[in-house]
C-alpha positions as CSV (number, residue, x, y, z in Angstrom):
1,M,0.0,0.0,0.0
2,T,1.4,3.4,-0.9
3,L,0.3,6.9,0.1
4,Q,0.8,9.7,-2.4
5,N,0.7,13.3,-1.3
6,T,-1.3,15.6,-3.6
7,S,-0.7,18.9,-1.9
8,H,0.5,20.6,-5.1
9,P,-2.5,22.5,-6.4
10,A,-3.6,22.1,-10.0
11,K,-3.9,25.8,-10.0
12,S,-2.4,27.9,-7.3
13,G,-4.1,30.7,-5.4
14,P,-3.8,32.5,-2.1
15,E,-6.5,30.3,-0.6
16,E,-4.4,27.2,-1.3
17,L,-1.7,27.8,1.3
18,V,-2.0,24.5,3.1
19,P,-2.8,21.0,1.7
20,S,-6.5,20.4,1.4
21,R,-6.3,16.9,-0.1
22,Y,-4.4,13.7,0.4
23,A,-4.2,10.7,-1.8
24,V,-3.9,7.0,-0.9
25,K,-3.4,4.1,-3.3
26,I,-5.5,1.1,-2.3
27,G,-4.2,-1.6,-4.7
28,E,-5.4,-0.4,-8.1
29,I,-7.9,2.1,-6.7
30,D,-7.2,5.8,-6.1
31,V,-8.6,7.4,-2.9
32,I,-8.3,11.1,-2.3
33,V,-9.4,12.7,1.0
34,V,-10.6,16.2,0.4
35,S,-11.2,18.7,3.2
36,D,-14.5,20.6,3.1
37,G,-13.1,22.9,5.9
38,V,-13.9,22.9,9.6
39,L,-17.0,23.3,11.8
40,P,-16.6,25.3,15.0
41,L,-18.9,23.5,17.4
42,P,-19.2,23.2,21.2
43,T,-17.0,20.7,22.9
44,K,-20.0,19.2,24.7
45,M,-21.1,17.8,21.4
46,L,-18.3,15.2,21.8
47,G,-19.5,13.1,24.7
48,Y,-22.5,15.0,26.1
49,N,-23.4,12.0,28.3
50,A,-19.9,11.8,29.9
51,D,-19.0,12.7,33.4
52,P,-18.1,16.4,33.3
53,T,-14.8,15.9,35.2
54,E,-13.8,13.1,32.9
55,H,-14.8,15.0,29.8
56,A,-12.8,18.1,30.9
57,A,-9.8,15.8,31.6
58,W,-9.9,14.3,28.1
59,L,-10.1,17.8,26.5
60,N,-7.1,18.9,28.6
61,D,-5.1,15.8,27.8
62,M,-5.8,16.5,24.1
63,F,-4.7,20.1,24.4
64,L,-8.2,21.2,23.3
65,P,-10.1,24.2,24.5
66,P,-12.9,23.6,27.1
67,D,-15.7,25.3,25.2
68,A,-15.5,24.9,21.4
69,F,-13.1,23.6,18.8
70,D,-12.9,23.0,15.1
71,W,-14.4,19.7,13.8
72,A,-12.8,18.6,10.6
73,L,-15.1,17.9,7.7
74,N,-13.7,15.4,5.2
75,A,-15.1,13.9,1.9
76,V,-13.5,11.3,-0.3
77,V,-13.1,10.8,-4.1
78,V,-12.6,7.2,-5.3
79,R,-11.5,6.2,-8.8
80,S,-12.2,2.5,-9.6
81,G,-12.1,1.4,-13.2
82,E,-14.1,3.9,-15.3
83,Q,-16.0,5.3,-12.3
84,T,-15.2,8.4,-10.3
85,I,-17.1,8.3,-7.0
86,L,-17.6,11.1,-4.6
87,I,-18.3,10.0,-1.1
88,D,-20.3,12.7,0.7
89,A,-20.6,16.2,-0.5
90,G,-19.7,18.6,2.3
91,L,-21.7,21.3,4.0
92,G,-22.5,23.6,1.1
93,L,-23.8,27.1,2.2
94,D,-26.1,28.0,5.0
95,P,-25.6,31.6,6.0
96,A,-28.0,31.3,8.9
97,L,-25.7,28.9,10.7
98,N,-22.6,31.2,10.3
99,L,-20.2,28.4,9.3
100,P,-18.0,30.3,6.8
101,R,-14.9,28.0,7.2
102,A,-16.7,25.0,5.8
103,G,-18.4,24.5,2.5
104,Q,-15.1,24.5,0.6
105,L,-15.5,21.1,-1.2
106,I,-16.5,22.3,-4.7
107,K,-13.6,24.7,-5.1
108,R,-11.2,22.2,-3.6
109,L,-12.3,19.5,-6.0
110,E,-11.6,22.0,-8.8
111,A,-8.1,22.8,-7.3
112,A,-7.4,19.1,-7.3
113,G,-8.3,18.9,-11.0
114,I,-11.5,17.0,-10.4
115,D,-14.2,18.1,-12.8
116,L,-17.7,17.8,-11.4
117,G,-18.8,16.5,-14.8
118,S,-16.5,13.5,-14.4
119,V,-18.2,12.2,-11.3
120,T,-20.2,9.2,-12.2
121,D,-21.5,8.2,-8.8
122,V,-22.1,9.8,-5.4
123,V,-22.3,7.7,-2.2
124,L,-23.9,9.3,0.8
125,T,-23.1,7.9,4.2
126,H,-26.2,9.7,5.4
127,M,-28.3,12.8,4.6
128,H,-27.1,15.3,7.3
129,M,-26.5,18.7,5.8
130,D,-22.7,18.5,6.1
131,H,-22.9,15.4,3.8
132,V,-25.4,16.5,1.2
133,G,-25.0,20.3,1.3
134,G,-22.5,20.6,-1.5
135,L,-25.0,19.1,-3.9
136,I,-27.6,21.8,-3.3
137,V,-25.4,24.8,-3.8
138,D,-26.7,26.9,-6.6
139,G,-25.2,25.9,-10.0
140,V,-23.8,22.6,-8.8
141,K,-26.5,20.3,-10.2
142,E,-26.1,21.9,-13.6
143,R,-22.5,20.9,-13.7
144,L,-23.1,17.3,-12.8
145,R,-23.9,14.5,-15.2
146,P,-27.6,14.1,-15.9
147,D,-27.2,10.3,-15.4
148,L,-25.3,10.7,-12.1
149,R,-26.1,7.9,-9.7
150,I,-26.5,8.8,-6.0
151,H,-26.3,5.8,-3.7
152,V,-28.0,6.0,-0.3
153,A,-29.7,3.6,2.0
154,A,-33.4,3.3,1.5
155,A,-33.8,3.6,5.3
156,E,-32.1,7.0,5.2
157,V,-34.4,8.4,2.5
158,K,-37.4,7.2,4.5
159,F,-36.2,8.6,7.7
160,W,-35.9,12.1,6.3
161,E,-39.5,12.1,5.1
162,S,-40.4,12.7,8.8
163,P,-37.1,12.8,10.8
164,D,-37.0,12.2,14.6
165,F,-34.8,14.6,16.6
166,T,-35.9,13.3,20.0
167,H,-32.6,11.9,21.1
168,V,-30.1,14.4,19.6
169,N,-28.2,17.2,21.5
170,M,-27.6,19.8,18.8
171,P,-27.0,23.6,19.0
172,P,-30.0,25.7,18.2
173,G,-30.9,26.1,14.6
174,F,-29.3,22.8,13.5
175,P,-32.4,20.6,13.4
176,D,-34.3,23.1,11.2
177,A,-31.3,23.4,8.9
178,L,-30.9,19.7,8.7
179,R,-34.5,19.1,7.8
180,A,-34.5,21.8,5.1
181,A,-31.3,20.6,3.5
182,A,-32.4,16.9,3.4
183,K,-35.8,17.9,2.0
184,R,-34.3,20.1,-0.8
185,F,-31.7,17.4,-1.6
186,A,-34.4,14.7,-2.0
187,E,-36.5,17.0,-4.1
188,D,-33.6,18.1,-6.4
189,Y,-32.1,14.6,-6.9
190,R,-35.0,12.1,-6.5
191,S,-34.6,10.8,-10.1
192,N,-30.8,10.2,-9.5
193,L,-31.3,8.2,-6.3
194,R,-30.2,4.5,-6.3
195,T,-31.3,3.2,-2.9
196,F,-30.2,-0.1,-1.3
197,E,-31.3,-2.1,1.7
198,D,-28.2,-3.3,3.5
199,E,-25.2,-3.5,1.1
200,H,-24.4,-2.5,-2.5
201,E,-21.3,-2.7,-4.7
202,V,-20.9,0.7,-6.3
203,A,-17.9,-0.2,-8.4
204,P,-15.3,-3.0,-8.4
205,G,-13.8,-3.0,-4.9
206,V,-16.1,-0.3,-3.6
207,V,-19.0,-1.5,-1.3
208,V,-21.4,0.6,0.8
209,S,-22.9,-1.0,3.8
210,R,-25.7,0.3,6.1
211,T,-24.8,0.4,9.8
212,G,-27.6,2.5,11.3
213,G,-27.0,4.2,14.6
214,H,-26.0,7.8,13.8
215,T,-29.0,7.9,11.5
216,P,-31.2,4.9,10.5
217,G,-29.6,4.6,7.1
218,H,-26.1,5.7,8.1
219,S,-23.6,3.7,6.0
220,V,-19.8,3.1,5.7
221,V,-17.9,2.5,2.5
222,R,-15.2,-0.2,2.2
223,V,-12.6,0.0,-0.5
224,A,-10.6,-3.1,-1.3
225,S,-8.0,-4.0,-4.0
226,G,-5.3,-6.6,-3.8
227,K,-4.2,-6.9,-0.2
228,D,-5.1,-3.3,0.6
229,R,-8.2,-2.2,2.5
230,L,-9.7,1.2,3.6
231,M,-12.9,2.1,5.3
232,F,-14.6,5.5,5.1
233,A,-16.7,5.4,8.3
234,G,-18.6,8.6,7.9
235,D,-19.9,9.8,11.3
236,A,-19.7,6.4,13.0
237,V,-16.3,7.3,14.5
238,F,-15.2,10.6,15.9
239,A,-12.1,11.9,17.8
240,V,-13.1,10.9,21.3
241,G,-14.6,7.6,20.2
242,F,-11.4,5.6,20.4
243,E,-10.8,6.1,24.1
244,H,-14.5,6.6,25.0
245,P,-16.6,4.8,22.4
246,E,-19.5,4.9,24.8
247,W,-19.7,8.7,24.7
248,Y,-22.4,10.1,22.6
249,N,-22.1,12.5,19.7
250,G,-24.8,15.2,19.8
251,F,-25.7,14.6,16.2
252,E,-26.6,10.9,16.7
253,H,-30.3,10.2,16.3
254,D,-30.0,6.8,18.1
255,P,-26.9,7.3,20.4
256,E,-27.1,3.9,22.1
257,E,-27.1,2.1,18.8
258,A,-24.5,4.5,17.4
259,A,-22.2,3.5,20.3
260,R,-22.7,-0.2,19.6
261,V,-21.9,0.4,15.9
262,R,-18.8,2.3,16.8
263,V,-17.4,-0.5,19.0
264,R,-18.2,-3.1,16.3
265,L,-16.5,-1.1,13.5
266,L,-13.4,-0.3,15.7
267,R,-13.0,-3.9,16.6
268,E,-13.2,-4.9,12.9
269,L,-10.6,-2.2,12.0
270,A,-8.3,-3.3,14.8
271,E,-8.5,-6.9,13.7
272,T,-8.0,-6.3,10.0
273,G,-5.4,-3.5,10.3
274,E,-7.1,-1.7,7.4
275,L,-7.0,2.0,7.0
276,L,-9.7,4.2,8.5
277,V,-10.9,7.6,7.2
278,A,-13.8,9.4,8.9
279,T,-15.7,12.6,8.3
280,H,-14.8,14.4,11.5
281,M,-11.3,13.1,12.3
282,P,-8.6,15.7,11.9
283,F,-7.6,16.0,8.2
284,P,-6.3,13.9,6.4
285,S,-7.9,11.4,8.8
286,V,-5.9,8.4,7.4
287,G,-4.7,6.0,10.1
288,H,-5.1,2.6,11.8
289,V,-7.0,1.5,14.9
290,A,-5.3,-0.5,17.7
291,V,-6.7,-2.1,20.8
292,D,-5.7,-0.3,24.0
293,G,-6.9,-2.3,27.0
294,D,-10.7,-2.2,27.1
295,H,-10.8,0.6,24.5
296,F,-9.0,1.6,21.3
297,R,-6.2,3.9,20.1
298,W,-5.9,6.0,16.9
299,V,-2.6,5.6,15.0
300,P,-2.4,8.2,12.3
301,V,-0.2,7.3,9.3
302,F,3.0,9.3,8.6
303,W,2.3,11.8,5.8
304,D,4.0,10.8,2.6
305,Y,5.4,14.0,1.0
């Protein structure tokens, strides 16, 4: 398995001062992690069910501020055979939420030399706004192929017809924004949707599987070629979830099930040794999972320059 740095922009500009993409070769399949930017959110969103003293200690040990910090927001482009697959589409634009440092995916795809018209498939881990928003930015649909296939779990589409926010712990304004984004996405792209029940092969070596938990149709994408393996885990795994997989994320619609899913996936990753990429892990979010006593440990790869 080789990792190939792609920090050199296709076209330079003052906004491209730091790398916003990172490439990994999984056998014959190309995987590019692209940063959509960061979301400044309250620290209580990571583990709102935790003991406050233990929560504060974890933040201190991680050199993180006690009140709010930047959550990474990563998407992935996969090239397998003749297919170019975008996994999740970033935040897009929602001025009401005041998140100007996210919603960068479209311009960063362009900077990486990835033409929106070349994308044959989109896979959505779920339909939260920070995963579908890039598709509903004005002018984006017109640049995509008319025959674009968008793969999403049938349970996810059904959930957003009447979403339940009973068990979430989100900042004000987010539930309404999430509902509106999911509704507009479903309306704009209904004819492009290709739903699946539990598992679907999108392209040779690229399989999407429903896990549930975070949302009823939340899914992960496994990429395999030769002896190499990588999992894009979407929102099933987040920064504190290795040491404290039982801590809840405020965006989880079924936090108890999400914790069970998280433990199962982390055990799988630790056993197989495959690479992990996740939406809200610090960019480029490429690393391994190791068992550490009763919990787990995140082992980021060394950057390949």
